[in-house]
N, C-alpha and C positions, 0 to 999 in steps of 0.2 A: 539609576535615574536618567531620564532623557534630558539632554541639554538642547537649547534652541540651535537649529542649524544656522550657520553664518549667512549674512547677506552677501550677494543677492540671490541666494538659493530660494527657489519657489516650489511649493508643494500643491499638487492638484489631485482631487478625487476623480477616478477615471473608470471607464468600462461599464460592467454590468450593473453596479449600484446606481449609476447615473441613469442608465436606460430604464431600470425598473422603477426608479423614482418618477420618471416622466410618464411611465405607464400606470402609475398608481398602484404598483405591486409592492409587496414586502421586499425590502432590500436584503440581499444575501451578504456575502463577504464584501468588505469595503477595501478596494485597492487604490493605491496612490502612486503617482509618478513624481519623482523629484528631479527638477530641472536645475542645472548649474552646479551640481555637487559631484564629489569624487567619493570613492569607497572610503578613503581615509577620513573625509569629513563625517560620513555616516557613522563610522566606528567611534570617532572622537565624541560624537553626540550621543552615544550609548545604544545605537541600533545594533541588532544581532544579525550577522550575515547568514543567509540560508541558500542563496542561489549557487548553482554549480556552473551553468553555462554563461550566465550574466549576473551582474550585481543586483541581488534582491535582499532586502533586510526586513526584519520584524521589529515593530515598535515594542520595546521591552515591557510596556504596560498594557496596551490594547491588543497586542499581537497581530495588528493589521499589517499587511504587506506594503512595503515601500520599495519601488524599483527605480533605479536610475533611468532617466530618459535615454532611449537607445534606438539605433537603427539596425538593420540587418541586411545581409547580402547572401545570395544563394551561392553555396560553395560545393554542393554535392547533391546526390539523389536523396529523395525521401524527406520526411518532415524533420529529420535531424540535420539535414544538409545545409546549415546556415552558419554564418559567422556574425556575431553581434558586436556592436560598437557603442559603448556607453562613455561618452566624454562630456565635460561641462558645456560644450558648445552645441550639443544636440537640443533642438527646440521641442516644445510640447507638440507642435504641429508635425514635426518629423516623427515623433514617437507615435502619435495617433495614426499617421499615414501607413504604418506597417501593420495595423490591425486588420482583421478579416472583413468585418461588415461595418457600414456607416453607423448602424444603431449601437455598435460597440466602440465607436471612435469619438465619443464625446467626453467632456471633462467639466468639472465644477471647480472654480477658483475659490480660494478661502473666503471671499466676500459673497459667494453664492452665484456669481455670474456663470451662465452656461457658455461653454466654449465648444462650438460645433462647426469646425471648418469644412466638413465633408457632407453636410446635409442629413445627419442622422435623425434629427427631430422631425423633419418633413417625412422621412421614410417611415418613422414610427407611426405618424398620423395616417399615412397612406397604407400601412401594413405591407411594406416591401422589404425584402432582404436583398441588399445591394452591396457589392464589393467596394472597397475603398479605392484600390488601385490595381493595375495589372499584375502587381506582385502577388496578388491573391493566388494566381495559378501556380506559384512556386511551391506551395505546401499542400500535398495530397490530403492531409488530415482535414483540411477545410471543407471538403465535400461532406464529410460526416458531420462537421459542426453546423454547416448550413442546414443539412437535413434535420438535425436535432432542433435547431431554432425554428424550423418550419413546423415541427411537431409540437413545440412548446407554445408558439404564439398563433399558429394557423395562418401565418403570413405567406404571401406568394413570393416566388423567387424572381427577381428581375431577369429579363431575357438575356442581357449581356452577361450577367453573373452565371446563369445556367449554361451559357455557351462556354465560359471558362471552366465550369465544372466538367462539361463534356470533354474539353481538351485535356484536363487532368486524367480523366478516366481512360481516354484513348492513348495517353502517353505511357501507360503501364506502371506509373509511379505508385498506384495503390498497392502494388505487390510489395513495396518497401515498408508498408506500415506493419508495426509489431501487432500480433494478434491481441495482445492485452489492450492496446490503444483502440483497436477496432471494436472490441467487446465493450470497453468502457463507454464509448460514444453510442454504440447501439443500445446498450442497457439504459443509458440515460434517456435516449430517444424513445425507447419503448415505455418508459415511465412518465413521459410527458402527457399533456392533455389530448393531443391529436396524433397518436402514433402512426395512423395511416399515412399522415403527411411525410413521415420518415421514409416509409417504403416508396411513396410516390416520388419524392425528391431523388432518392437513390436510383430509382428506375428511370426517371426522366433524364438523368445525367449519364446513364450507362454504368453507374457504379454498382448497381444491385447484382448484375450478372457477374461482375468481377469479385465482389465480396461475398455474396450469398447466392450462388448459382442455383442452389436447390429451391430457394424461394422465388427467384426470378422465373424458373421453369413453371411455377404454378399458374402463371397468367395465361399459359397456353393449354391448361387442363380444364376441360368442360366438366361441370358437376351439376347435379340436380339442385334446383333452387326453389324448393317449396312450391308455391303456386305458379312461379314463373317457369318459362320453358327451359332456361339454362342459365348458367352462371360460370364464372371461372373461380378456381380455387384461390387464385391470388386476390381477386376482388373480395371474396368472402373473408379471407384472412385480414384484409384491411378493415372491413366492417367489424369483425370480431375483436380486433385490437382496440378499436375505438369504444366498443361496449366495455371491454376490460378496463379502459381508462375511466370511463364514466362511473364504473362501480368500484373503483379503487382496488382492483385486483393487484396483489403483490407481484414482484418481478418474476418469480418462478412460474406463476400462472400465466403471466403475459408472454414469457418465452415459450411456454407450452402452446399458447394460442398462436404464436408465430409459426410454430412447426407442425401443428396438428394436422394440417391438410397434406403433409408430405406423403401420407399413404394414398392420397388421391392421384398422385403422380407415379405410383408404383404398380401400374397395371401390367397384366400379362401373366400367364401361368395360373397355377392354383392360388386360392386365397392365402395359403400358408407361404407360398413363395412371394406373393405380393407384399405380405406383411414383413417378411424378412428383408425385402428390398427397401421398404419404407423405414424400418428400424436402422438399416445400414446407412440410409441417407441422414437420418437425424443424428446418429452416432458420429458420422464423418463431419457434419457441420459443427456439432458441439465440440468435437476434438480440435477442429481447425481454429475455432474461436477461443478455445480454452475457457469455456464457460464454467461457472461455479458448479459444484456437484449438485446442489439442490435444483438448479435450473436444468442441468443435463437430465437428471432423473425425472423431473416433471415432464420434460419434452418426450422422453421415452415412454412414459406411462400414457401420455395423451395420445400418441400415435397408436399405441397398442390397445388401449381400453376405452377410448372415448365413445365408440359405438355402444358398448355395453353400458356405460354410464347413462347415455341418452335414453336407454330403455330399461333402466334399473328396476322400475316397477314391475316389469315382466320377466325379470331374471329368475331362474330356478335357484333355490337356496345354495346348491353346489357352485353355480356360476357366480353368485353373489359373494360367497366365501372366497372363491378363487381371486376375485377382483380385490377384495379387502387385503388378502395376504400378499398379492402381487404388489400392491401399493405400500406394503409394510405399514399399514395404517394403524395397527395396534401400538406400534412404537412411535410412529411419526404421523399423527393425524393431519398435520399440515399438508402432507403430500396428497391426501384425499381431497382437501380443500382446493388445492391447485388444480387437480384433475377435474373436479366437479365444476370449478369456475371456468376452466378452459372449454369444457364441453358446453356449458350453458351459453357462453358468448358466441360460440360457433353455431349452436342451434338458433340463437337469436339472429345471427348474420344470415343464416340460411333462409329463415322465414321472415326476416326483416321486421322484428318486433322486439319489445322489451324482454331481456333475458330473465329467466326465472332462476335467480341466484340462491334462493332458499335461505338457509341459515349460515352459509359460509361467511366467516367474519372478515371484515376488511382489516388492513394493517393496523388501523387505530382501535380495532376491537369492537366496532359498532356492528349491529346486526343489519344486514341489507334486507330490503323489503321483499316479500313474496310477490309473485305475479298475481294479478286479480283473478278471481274465479271466472270460468267461462272463456278462457283464452285458448282453449283447445289442448291444454296440457293435462287434462284429467283432473284428479283431485288436487287440492291446494298444495300438498307436499311436493316440493321439487325433487328432482333426482339427488341434488346435494343434500337436502334434508333427509331423504329416505336412506341414503348411504350412511349418514351420521347416526340415524336410529339403528341401522343394521350393525354398525360398528359398536354401538353401546350394548347391543344384545350379545354380540360375540365376546366383548370384554367382560360381561357379567358371568360368563361361564367360568367356574372355579377350576382353573388349569392345575393348580397345586393338588387339589383333592383328586382330580382325574389321574394325575401322574402317580400319586401314591397307590391308588387302586390298581392301575395298570401294572405297576411294578410288582405288587403283591400277587396278581394273577399270573404274570410271567414267571415269577420266582417259583411258583408251584409246579411248573412244567419241567420236563427233562432238559430242554435246551435253555441255557441261561447265558447271561453276559450283557454287556452294555448295549451292543447292537440290537439284541432281542428286546431289551427294555425300551430303547429309543423308538423302535418301530411300533411297539405296543402302545406307548404313550401317544405317539403321533396319530395312530389309528383311532384310539379312544377319544382323543381331544377333537379330532375332526368330526367324529360321529356325534359328540356332544354339542359341538357348535352348529352342526347341521340340524340337529333336533331342535335347538333353541331358535334358529332362524325359521324353521318350518312352523313352529308354534307362534312365533311373532307374525309371520305372514298370514297365518290363518286368523289370528286375532284381528289384524288390520282389515281383512276382508269382511269379518263379521261386523266390525265397527263401521 
């Protein structure tokens, strides 16, 4: 049971929940700052310690976080290079001053009074991301945080804050960030409402070339742009990401959309050599960021197969089957969804029109709308829907029956063994699947 903290200890709700309350958004986690307390007081009142670097406690009933008011001092390089001081004489204003942005440096007192010593409410109204103090430049992770908030709210970055972000990027301290932290912030930014703002903020600060040089290079690559004369692969990627956000594409699909244009920057030599170079780029980027396997695989598939997906209605049955097998769609159909979604949003970015998402489900399971007829995409079925139909056709082939028949045929020949049986099964199964796809395509043409 929690016992009341002794007087004159004061507790304030701080940070994101106050900001989101003022914006009229649903509040997330509720964090609190405790002023005038010691760790011993918190323990005696029943709070559960969880902080490693500084005293943070969980309320034993609500599980909300309660942190002692603290200040910090730079003591080394990187986002871990700080010493924290949490003593009873640290004021609420001292604690708020160490935060990154004014919109995150507000508090609510127990009686509901807004405490806003650094102008966060005014910046919320103006749609501005502004640093609280010059100490902002001491933490390189804050570049990514600001870029993520730009992607979430669509706010502009104050000029002085952008200058500090450029100073951080020029200092080389971004190299001290752990890959896991970089990926965490990037992934969250990609999943916000305006992910193009994430790339724009990183690029404007000079951080994109340091963290994602493969993506930064895309802004110098000219690509066809539908009816327009030309475009850049970087600008197209920004538009594709915003389409992905609008249609609630899941993270693997968004990461695929981020990386899909990497083959545009892999010019030179034969098409096969260019594709190998593109795949090497996406592999290197995914390995450096230590992205999850589903995101890595989706990016690899998008670079390799998006052109085939975009023309799925014109693919021969053999090419269509190769695509489905390469995506391992029979076992993991969600990979096909990510590939189709990434292709759709990039085609929309190229032609600057609503993407034809077909029947690819959103994370919530709802069916996204088809593009209207007469938009230049041919029949109403999108590439994503067509691929799902093709997958259903291939799945309906009775693999077990074909395997039994192939084994019986192979067993009657002089040359026997598991290798012979395996090759016979694979050949027969592919032939049956191709036959099914041919019949399906013929039926579609008749209809």
